[in-house]
C-alpha positions in Angstrom: 13.5 -10.5 -26.2 10.2 -11.2 -24.5 9.4 -14.1 -22.2 5.8 -14.7 -21.5 4.5 -16.3 -18.3 1.1 -14.8 -17.6 -1.6 -12.4 -19.0 -3.2 -9.4 -17.3 -5.0 -6.3 -18.5 -3.8 -2.7 -17.9 -7.2 -1.5 -16.7 -7.3 -4.2 -14.0 -3.9 -3.0 -12.7 -4.8 0.7 -12.6 -1.4 1.8 -13.6 0.0 5.3 -13.4 2.9 6.1 -15.6 5.8 8.4 -14.5 6.5 11.1 -17.0 8.4 13.8 -15.0 11.9 14.0 -16.4 13.3 15.5 -13.2 12.1 12.6 -11.1 13.5 10.2 -13.7 16.9 11.9 -13.3 16.7 11.5 -9.6 16.0 7.8 -9.9 18.9 7.3 -12.3 21.3 9.2 -10.1 20.3 7.2 -7.0 20.8 3.9 -8.9 24.5 4.9 -9.6 24.5 3.0 -12.9 27.7 2.0 -14.7 28.3 0.5 -18.1 28.8 -3.0 -16.7 25.6 -3.0 -14.5 22.8 -5.6 -14.7 19.5 -3.9 -13.8 16.3 -5.6 -12.9 13.4 -3.2 -13.5 10.0 -4.0 -12.0 7.0 -2.3 -13.5 8.5 -0.7 -16.7 5.1 0.4 -18.0 5.5 2.3 -21.2 9.2 2.3 -20.9 10.0 6.0 -20.2 12.6 4.9 -17.5 13.5 1.7 -19.3 14.7 3.7 -22.3 17.2 5.6 -20.1 18.3 2.4 -18.3 19.2 0.6 -21.5 21.3 3.6 -22.5 23.4 3.5 -19.2 23.5 -0.2 -18.2 25.0 -3.3 -19.8 21.8 -5.3 -19.5 18.2 -4.6 -18.4 15.7 -7.2 -17.5 12.2 -5.7 -17.2 9.5 -7.5 -15.3 6.0 -6.4 -16.4 2.8 -8.0 -15.2 0.6 -6.4 -17.8 0.4 -8.5 -21.0 -0.2 -5.7 -23.5 2.6 -3.5 -22.0 5.0 -6.4 -21.9 4.3 -7.2 -25.6 4.6 -3.6 -26.7 7.7 -2.5 -24.7 10.4 -3.9 -27.0 8.6 -2.4 -30.0 8.2 1.0 -28.3 11.9 1.1 -27.6 13.1 -0.1 -30.9 14.2 -3.6 -29.8 17.4 -2.7 -27.9 19.8 -5.6 -27.8 20.5 -5.3 -24.1 16.8 -5.5 -23.0 14.9 -8.6 -21.9 11.2 -8.2 -21.1 9.7 -10.8 -18.8 5.9 -11.0 -18.5 5.6 -12.1 -14.9 4.6 -11.2 -11.3 7.6 -9.9 -9.3 6.1 -11.4 -6.2 6.6 -15.0 -7.6 9.0 -14.9 -10.5 12.2 -16.9 -10.1 14.8 -14.1 -9.6 17.8 -16.4 -9.6 16.8 -17.8 -13.0 16.6 -14.3 -14.4 19.8 -12.8 -13.1 21.9 -15.9 -12.4 23.1 -17.1 -9.0 26.4 -15.2 -8.9 25.7 -12.0 -10.9 25.5 -8.8 -9.0 22.5 -6.7 -10.0 20.6 -3.6 -9.1 16.8 -3.2 -8.8 15.0 -0.1 -10.1 11.2 -0.3 -9.6 8.1 1.8 -9.8 6.1 -0.5 -7.5 2.3 -0.9 -7.6 0.9 0.2 -4.2 -0.8 -3.1 -3.6 2.3 -5.2 -4.0 5.1 -2.9 -2.8 5.7 -4.5 0.6 5.9 -8.2 -0.5 8.2 -7.3 -3.4 10.6 -5.2 -1.4 10.8 -7.8 1.4 11.3 -10.6 -1.2 14.3 -8.9 -2.7 15.8 -8.2 0.7 15.1 -11.5 2.4 15.5 -14.0 -0.5 18.6 -14.7 -2.6 20.2 -13.7 -4.7 20.1 -10.3 -3.0 20.7 -7.2 -5.1 23.5 -4.8 -4.4 21.2 -1.8 -4.4 17.5 -1.0 -4.8 15.8 2.2 -5.9 12.1 1.9 -5.5 9.1 4.2 -5.9 6.4 3.6 -3.4 3.5 5.4 -1.7 4.9 8.2 0.5 3.5 6.7 3.7 5.3 3.4 2.8 8.5 5.3 2.2 8.2 7.1 5.6 7.7 3.7 7.3 10.7 2.2 5.5 13.0 5.1 6.6 11.4 5.7 10.0 13.4 6.3 13.2 12.3 5.1 16.7 9.2 7.0 17.6 7.5 6.2 14.2 8.6 2.6 13.6 6.4 -0.1 12.2 6.9 -3.8 11.4 7.9 -2.7 7.9 10.5 -0.4 9.4 12.0 -3.3 11.4 11.9 -5.6 8.5 13.5 -3.2 6.0 16.2 -1.8 8.3 17.2 -5.3 9.5 18.4 -6.0 6.0 19.2 -2.6 4.5 19.9 1.0 5.1 17.0 3.1 3.7 17.2 6.7 2.5 14.4 8.7 0.9 15.6 10.2 -2.3 12.7 12.5 -3.1 8.9 12.9 -3.0 6.9 12.5 -6.2 3.7 14.5 -6.6 0.6 13.2 -8.4 1.3 15.6 -11.3 4.5 13.5 -12.2 2.2 10.7 -13.5 -0.2 10.1 -16.3 -2.9 9.7 -15.2 -2.3 11.4 -11.8 -2.9 9.1 -8.8 -4.7 10.3 -5.7 -1.7 9.9 -3.5 1.8 11.3 -3.3 4.7 8.9 -3.9 8.4 8.8 -2.9 11.6 7.3 -4.1 13.6 5.3 -1.6 17.2 4.0 -2.0 18.0 0.7 -0.2 21.5 -0.6 0.3 21.5 -4.2 1.6 23.7 -4.7 4.6 26.5 -7.3 4.6 25.1 -8.5 7.9 22.1 -7.4 10.1 22.9 -4.5 12.5 21.8 -6.6 15.5 22.5 -10.2 16.5 19.5 -12.6 16.6 19.3 -16.3 17.2 16.9 -16.8 14.3 15.5 -14.1 11.9 12.2 -15.9 11.6 11.7 -16.0 15.4 12.9 -12.4 15.7 10.2 -11.2 13.2 7.6 -13.3 14.8 8.2 -11.5 18.0 8.3 -8.1 16.3 5.0 -8.8 14.6 3.5 -9.8 17.9 4.7 -6.6 19.4 3.0 -4.6 16.6 -0.2 -6.7 16.9 -1.8 -3.7 18.7 0.6 -0.8 17.8 -1.4 1.9 19.6 -1.4 0.0 22.9 1.4 0.1 25.4 4.2 -2.4 24.6 3.4 -4.6 27.5 -0.2 -5.0 26.4 0.6 -5.3 22.7 3.2 -8.1 23.3 0.9 -9.8 25.7 -1.9 -9.9 23.1 0.4 -10.8 20.2 2.1 -13.6 22.1 -0.9 -14.9 24.0 0.9 -14.5 27.3 -0.1 -13.0 30.6 0.7 -9.3 30.9 2.6 -9.8 34.2 5.0 -12.2 32.5 5.7 -9.7 29.7 6.0 -6.9 32.2 8.6 -8.8 34.2 10.5 -9.6 31.1 10.6 -5.9 29.9 11.5 -4.8 33.4 14.5 -7.1 33.5 15.7 -5.4 30.3 15.0 -1.9 31.8 12.5 -1.3 28.9 9.5 0.6 30.1 6.4 -1.5 29.3 4.3 1.6 29.0 6.1 2.7 25.8 4.4 2.1 22.4 5.9 -0.4 20.0 6.7 2.4 17.5 9.3 3.8 19.9 11.6 0.8 20.1 14.9 0.6 18.2 16.2 -2.5 16.4 18.6 -3.0 19.3 15.7 -3.1 21.8 13.7 -5.6 19.7 16.8 -7.8 19.6 17.1 -7.6 23.4 13.5 -8.6 23.8 14.0 -11.4 21.3 16.9 -12.9 23.3 15.2 -12.6 26.6 12.0 -14.1 25.3 14.0 -17.0 23.7 15.7 -17.6 27.1 12.4 -17.5 29.0 10.8 -20.0 26.6 13.8 -22.4 26.9 13.6 -22.3 30.7 9.9 -22.8 30.5 8.9 -20.1 32.9 5.3 -20.1 34.2 2.8 -18.2 32.1 4.7 -18.8 28.8 3.0 -20.5 26.0 4.9 -23.6 24.8 4.7 -23.9 21.0 
């Protein structure tokens, strides 16, 4: 079955197709597929992985942005009865309409580099949330998703707030046809039943974290001051009250420390302390 919603050309997308059977096996093992599983595949390309998915899962919905690839995929695989191909952009397609509001599903995705971050965050932040994601991304993105304090980024905070992230394997350029110029990696994401830290409002929490990473190479005090548009002395006093050294860099903070700053900042704004911007 093929559902058409948009048209794009392969050349414009610059696709690289995974052909290494060992990497395919690692992806399938990480997905922990069972005969009753519903799988949403993003970026099936020529269907090398899709062919294996339809053999192991009850149903596969493949989202392909490229018109020609979407049209040819069912033909290439011999029209498997449990495959639905949707020609659409995973950044905007109605996920609930595809999988149903109450159906558990898994995501397997070979994500284009230019769209990896928004697609991953969409699956994690918007409903219905999958029970598991196995995604292939650029190696630097994978490192950020799985980073520990000392190498954190805003992507680290966003991903780890919603899921546990584990790198499955690295994928060299030779695993693709044609080979890309960068190394990729496969990451397994298991959404959390609840965030690991308590926050008053996730949107406000991420606004604060983004402000903190506004100048990631600066000291935390200066980065937060710049990102929030607040005098550095105010931020310095707030961090000191939490016993967090304002000379640290944003990348060194844990989720727990970002949550502490979030609550303290919320309290200061509610009190209306001098030097705070009132939104």
